[in-house]
C-alpha positions in Angstrom: -19.2 5.5 19.4 -19.0 2.6 17.2 -16.7 1.8 14.5 -17.2 2.3 10.6 -17.9 -1.1 10.3 -20.7 -1.1 13.1 -22.4 1.7 11.4 -22.4 0.5 8.1 -23.6 -2.7 9.3 -26.7 -0.8 11.1 -27.0 1.5 7.6 -25.7 4.6 8.6 -24.0 6.8 6.7 -20.9 8.2 8.7 -19.2 11.1 7.1 -16.2 9.2 6.0 -18.7 6.9 3.8 -20.2 10.0 2.3 -16.6 11.1 1.5 -15.6 7.7 -0.3 -18.5 7.7 -2.1 -18.5 11.1 -3.6 -14.7 10.7 -4.8 -15.2 7.5 -6.0 -18.3 8.6 -7.8 -20.4 5.9 -6.5 -24.1 5.4 -4.6 -23.6 5.9 -0.5 -25.5 2.5 -0.3 -23.0 0.7 -2.5 -20.1 1.9 -0.3 -22.1 1.5 3.1 -23.4 -2.4 2.0 -19.8 -3.4 1.0 -18.1 -1.4 4.5 -21.0 -3.8 6.1 -19.6 -6.5 4.2 -16.1 -6.1 5.3 -15.0 -5.7 1.6 -14.4 -2.3 1.6 -12.4 -0.5 4.2 -12.0 3.0 5.4 -9.1 3.5 8.1 -9.4 6.4 10.4 -8.5 5.9 13.8 -11.1 8.1 16.1 -7.8 9.1 18.3 -6.3 10.8 15.6 -5.4 14.5 16.3 -5.5 15.2 12.0 -9.2 14.5 11.5 -9.6 16.4 8.6 -7.3 13.7 6.4 -8.7 12.8 3.1 -9.9 9.7 3.8 -9.4 6.8 1.1 -11.9 3.7 0.7 -10.0 0.3 -0.3 -11.8 -2.5 -1.7 -13.9 -3.6 -4.0 -15.3 -1.4 -7.0 -13.0 1.0 -6.0 -9.5 2.5 -7.8 -6.6 1.3 -6.5 -4.8 2.5 -4.0 -0.8 3.2 -3.3 1.1 2.8 0.4 4.3 4.8 0.5 6.6 3.3 3.5 9.2 5.6 5.2 11.1 5.8 8.4 14.7 5.3 10.3 16.5 2.2 10.9 18.8 1.2 13.9 21.8 2.0 11.4 20.7 5.9 10.7 18.0 8.3 11.8 17.1 11.2 10.6 14.0 12.7 11.3 13.9 16.0 9.1 15.0 13.5 5.8 11.5 11.5 7.2 9.6 14.5 7.4 10.7 15.3 3.7 9.9 12.2 2.7 6.5 12.2 4.1 5.4 15.7 2.0 7.2 14.0 -1.2 4.9 10.8 -0.4 1.5 13.3 0.1 2.6 15.8 -3.0 2.8 12.9 -5.2 -0.2 11.2 -4.8 0.5 8.5 -2.3 -3.3 7.3 -0.7 -1.8 6.2 2.6 2.0 6.8 4.4 3.3 4.0 6.9 5.7 4.4 9.2 8.3 2.0 9.5 10.5 3.5 12.0 12.6 1.0 14.6 15.6 3.1 15.4 15.6 6.5 17.7 13.1 8.1 19.6 10.0 6.2 17.8 7.1 8.5 20.0 8.8 11.5 18.5 9.2 10.6 15.6 6.1 9.2 14.8 4.4 12.4 16.0 6.3 14.3 13.6 5.7 12.0 10.6 1.5 12.1 11.8 2.1 15.9 11.3 3.7 15.8 8.1 1.2 13.7 6.9 -1.4 15.0 8.1 -3.9 14.6 5.0 -3.6 11.0 4.6 -4.4 7.6 5.8 -1.3 7.0 8.5 -0.1 2.9 9.2 2.2 1.5 11.5 4.0 -1.8 12.8 3.8 -2.3 16.2 6.4 -4.9 16.6 8.7 -2.5 15.7 7.8 0.0 18.9 8.3 -3.1 21.0 11.9 -3.5 20.6 12.9 -0.1 19.6 11.6 2.2 22.6 15.3 2.4 22.8 18.1 0.1 21.8 19.0 1.3 25.1 15.6 -0.7 27.1 16.7 -3.8 24.8 20.2 -4.2 22.6 18.8 -7.5 21.6 15.4 -7.2 20.3 14.6 -10.8 21.3 14.9 -9.9 24.5 11.2 -8.3 24.7 8.3 -9.7 27.0 4.8 -10.6 26.2 3.7 -7.4 27.4 6.3 -5.4 25.0 3.9 -7.0 22.1 0.6 -6.2 23.7 1.3 -2.2 24.7 3.7 -1.7 21.7 0.0 -2.0 19.5 -1.6 0.3 22.3 0.4 2.6 22.3 0.3 3.3 18.4 -3.8 2.7 18.7 -3.3 5.9 21.1 -1.3 8.0 19.0 -3.8 7.7 16.3 -2.6 5.6 14.0 -5.0 4.7 11.3 -4.1 1.0 10.7 -1.6 -1.2 11.7 0.4 -4.2 10.4 0.3 -7.4 13.1 2.6 -10.2 12.0 -0.6 -12.6 14.0 -0.5 -15.4 11.7 2.9 -17.0 12.5 2.4 -18.8 15.3 4.9 -21.5 17.0 4.3 -24.6 15.4 5.1 -22.4 12.0 7.8 -20.9 13.8 9.0 -24.5 14.5 8.3 -25.7 10.9 10.7 -22.8 9.3 14.3 -24.6 9.5 12.4 -27.6 8.2 11.1 -26.2 5.2 13.9 -25.2 2.7 14.0 -22.1 1.7 16.3 -20.2 -1.1 15.9 -16.6 1.1 15.1 -18.4 4.4 12.5 -15.5 6.3 12.7 -12.1 5.3 10.2 -10.3 7.4 11.7 -8.1 10.1 8.9 -8.2 12.2 8.2 -11.9 11.2 11.9 -13.0 12.3 11.6 -11.0 15.4 8.5 -13.1 16.5 9.5 -16.2 15.1 12.8 -16.3 16.9 10.9 -15.0 20.4 8.9 -17.7 20.2 11.9 -20.3 19.7 13.8 -18.7 22.9 10.9 -19.1 24.4 9.2 -21.9 23.4 5.9 -19.2 23.8 2.9 -18.8 21.4 3.0 -15.3 19.6 1.2 -13.4 21.5 0.0 -11.1 18.7 -2.0 -14.9 17.6 -2.8 -16.2 21.5 -4.3 -12.5 22.8 -5.8 -11.9 19.4 -9.1 -11.0 21.2 -7.4 -8.1 23.3 -6.6 -6.7 20.2 -9.8 -6.6 18.9 -11.1 -5.0 22.0 -8.2 -2.3 21.8 -8.7 -1.6 17.9 -12.5 -1.6 18.4 -12.1 1.4 21.0 -9.9 3.3 18.8 -11.5 2.2 15.2 -8.0 0.9 14.2 -7.8 -1.3 11.0 -6.0 -4.3 11.0 -3.4 -5.1 8.3 -2.8 -8.8 9.1 1.0 -9.2 7.4 2.5 -11.6 6.2 5.6 -12.9 8.3 6.0 -15.5 6.2 6.0 -13.9 2.8 9.0 -15.5 0.3 12.0 -13.3 0.3 13.2 -15.1 -3.2 11.1 -16.0 -6.5 12.3 -19.4 -5.6 10.6 -19.6 -2.7 7.2 -18.7 -3.7 4.1 -20.1 -2.6 5.6 -23.0 -0.3 4.2 -24.6 2.4 5.6 -21.8 5.3 3.6 -18.7 3.1 0.2 -20.7 2.2 0.0 -21.8 5.7 0.0 -18.8 7.4 -2.3 -17.2 4.6 -5.0 -20.0 6.2 -4.3 -18.8 9.5 -4.8 -15.1 8.9 -7.8 -15.9 6.9 -9.0 -17.6 9.9 -8.2 -14.1 11.9 -9.5 -11.6 9.3 -12.9 -13.1 10.1 -13.1 -13.0 13.8 -11.7 -9.1 13.3 -14.9 -8.9 10.9 -17.1 -10.6 13.4 -16.0 -7.7 16.2 -16.9 -4.9 13.8 -13.2 -4.2 12.9 -11.7 -3.2 9.5 -9.5 -5.5 8.1 -7.3 -6.0 5.3 -5.0 -9.0 4.1 -1.2 -8.9 3.1 0.6 -10.3 0.6 4.3 -11.3 -0.8 6.6 -10.7 -1.6 8.7 -12.2 -4.4 6.7 -14.1 -7.0 7.5 -15.1 -10.8 5.2 -13.4 -13.6 3.6 -16.8 -14.3 2.5 -16.8 -10.4 1.2 -13.4 -9.8 -2.2 -14.1 -10.9 -2.5 -17.6 -8.9 -1.7 -15.7 -5.5 -4.0 -12.9 -6.1 -7.1 -15.6 -7.1 -5.8 -18.1 -4.0 -5.5 -15.6 -1.7 -9.0 -14.2 -2.8 -10.5 -17.9 -2.5 -9.3 -17.9 1.1 -10.5 -14.4 2.1 -13.3 -13.4 0.2 -13.6 -10.2 -0.5 -11.9 -8.8 2.6 -9.7 -6.2 0.7 -5.7 -7.9 0.0 -2.8 -5.7 -0.1 0.3 -6.5 -1.6 4.5 -5.4 -1.7 5.3 -5.5 -5.1 5.0 -8.5 -5.7 8.8 -8.3 -7.2 8.4 -10.9 -10.4 13.1 -11.0 -10.6 15.0 -11.1 -8.1 17.8 -9.5 -10.2 16.6 -5.6 -10.4 19.0 -3.7 -7.3 18.4 -0.3 -8.3 15.4 -1.0 -10.6 13.7 -2.8 -7.6 10.4 -0.3 -8.4 10.4 -1.1 -11.6 10.4 -5.5 -11.1 7.9 -5.0 -8.9 6.1 -2.5 -10.3 5.2 -5.3 -12.8 3.6 -7.6 -10.6 1.8 -4.8 -9.2 0.1 -4.0 -11.8 -0.4 -7.4 -12.6 -2.3 -8.0 -9.3 -3.8 -5.0 -9.1 -5.8 -6.1 -12.7 -6.6 -9.5 -10.6 -8.5 -7.8 -8.1 -5.6 -6.2 -5.7 -6.8 -3.2 -3.6 -3.7 -1.7 -2.3 -0.1 -1.3 -3.3 2.7 -1.2 -1.2 5.5 0.2 -3.5 9.2 -0.1 -3.9 11.6 2.3 -4.4 14.7 1.9 -6.6 17.1 1.4 -2.7 15.0 -1.4 -2.3 17.5 -4.2 -0.9 19.8 -1.5 -1.1 19.4 0.9 1.5 17.2 3.7 3.4 15.5 5.7 0.0 16.0 9.0 -0.1 13.0 11.7 -1.4 13.2 11.5 -5.0 13.6 7.5 -4.5 10.3 7.8 -2.9 8.9 10.2 -5.8 10.1 7.0 -7.9 8.7 4.9 -6.7 5.3 6.1 -6.0 5.3 7.1 -9.7 5.9 3.8 -10.7 3.5 2.3 -8.3 1.0 4.9 -9.6 0.9 3.8 -13.4 0.6 0.4 -12.2 -2.5 1.3 -10.1 -4.0 2.8 -13.2 -2.8 -0.1 -15.5 -4.5 -2.3 -13.2 -7.6 -0.4 -12.5 -7.9 -0.1 -16.8 -8.9 -3.8 -16.2 -10.3 -3.8 -13.3 -12.8 -0.5 -13.6 -12.5 0.0 -17.3 -14.8 2.3 -17.8 -14.1 4.5 -14.9 -10.3 4.3 -15.4 -10.1 4.7 -19.4 -11.3 8.4 -19.1 -7.8 9.7 -17.9 -6.2 7.9 -21.1 -9.4 9.3 -23.6 -8.6 12.3 -22.6 -4.8 12.1 -22.7 -5.0 10.5 -26.3 -7.6 13.4 -27.5 -5.0 16.1 -26.4 -2.0 14.1 -28.4 -3.9 13.5 -31.5 -5.1 17.4 -31.8 -1.3 18.3 -30.4 -2.6 20.3 -27.2 0.6 20.5 -25.3 -0.6 22.2 -22.0 -3.5 19.5 -21.7 -0.8 16.9 -22.3 1.5 17.7 -19.9 -1.7 18.6 -17.2 -2.8 15.3 -17.4 0.5 13.2 -17.3 1.0 11.2 -13.9 3.9 13.8 -13.3 3.4 17.2 -14.9 6.3 18.6 -13.4 8.8 16.2 -15.1 6.5 15.3 -18.1 6.9 20.0 -19.0 10.3 19.3 -17.7 11.5 17.0 -20.7 8.7 18.4 -23.5 10.3 22.2 -23.0 14.2 20.3 -23.2 14.9 21.0 -26.5 11.4 22.8 -28.0 11.8 26.4 -26.5 11.5 27.8 -30.0 8.5 25.7 -30.7 6.9 26.3 -27.4 2.7 25.9 -27.9 0.1 24.3 -29.2 -0.1 22.9 -32.5 3.3 21.9 -33.3 5.2 19.2 -33.1 7.9 18.1 -30.8 11.4 17.2 -31.3 10.9 13.7 -31.4 9.6 13.3 -34.9 9.5 16.8 -36.0 8.2 17.9 -39.4 7.5 14.0 -39.9 5.1 14.8 -36.8 1.7 12.2 -37.9 -0.2 15.1 -37.1 1.3 17.3 -39.5 1.3 15.2 -42.3 -1.7 13.8 -42.0 -3.8 17.0 -40.3 -7.2 15.6 -41.4 -6.1 13.1 -38.1 -6.7 15.9 -36.2 -10.3 16.4 -36.6 -11.2 12.8 -36.2 -13.6 12.4 -33.5 -14.3 8.8 -32.8 -17.6 9.2 -30.7 -19.5 11.3 -33.3 -19.1 8.1 -35.6 -22.6 6.6 -36.8 -22.8 2.5 -36.4 
């Protein structure tokens, strides 16, 4: 049994390829060709118990996808809350979900979250397992061994995780450069910091870099997709595109090519915190290094002062990134930098990012994406409230707001309470009959 990529390279249309072609309204041959080239990935672990997931394609020519992060921490574990968050993410349209748990019974948590998110693509970060087998085993994360790094990855692959974030681009040489490169915010990736500190403590190379060929063997066996993580991403807009970030990106681009040569699907992760005027440049730089391999960004945040509203500050960067060609957006919630998010904050972050993804698609794949906006415009112009509400990105919330003061004026063909009798479509009713599509040139 081969991987999605090996099948595509032989011209075989897997069931997953057929599903993506149908969902994206694209020719099957287009999907086969681009999966074979590595510019489209379809993450799905062959060992996953929930085989009837709604697979998604991520990459060239496809809709921008959105990932939701959930999970416990070493200070707070409530598995029922995390299960509820997974269900909220599924309900409100997440394309993928990642378990970032590093506290509690990680095997049980991952099992329960895989069940809760049984219909969508699932990712994880194995290094959290490496030191989080239990706080009983390692009270200090730096006491892990080289085998712990590798065994954690294999454990996640066997458990059915569809894609994994691997901090393989940070080398011992780069770790030694960290204290010499003066950063305002330092290194903010948790997995990246643990890896760097471990290398410096033992003066050993990063196991995920040194044994990347071994990781490829495991990934190929289970058809696990690599998400090559940016351990040295900037944690402040003041650190954007410094020596550390760019050097790691170069390393990752080389590893991505090795994964491709081994028929393993791969995407590359990006920042982070990036000022508005550098967002487009970041995507172009990454794409110049990795080619058409899917690019996956966290945000990016375009300012550092939006605590409590980081889902908005980062959605700005996300929309620009998507318009420039980013393929997968990792959401932020209002709780970013403050604490674990609750269910409602997961929803708020997800909705903000779905808006950002669609805004980017209006540039990237305009003819397909614009259909939704065109339908909404028509519904608004004709005062078709039911259609407007159903087309909203969050119909429940839109309905609640619309009927808050409109109970006595419910139904179609009536104004809302914003403009009332001064509604433009009431004062100029002939506008409602105007149809641009019927115009003759």
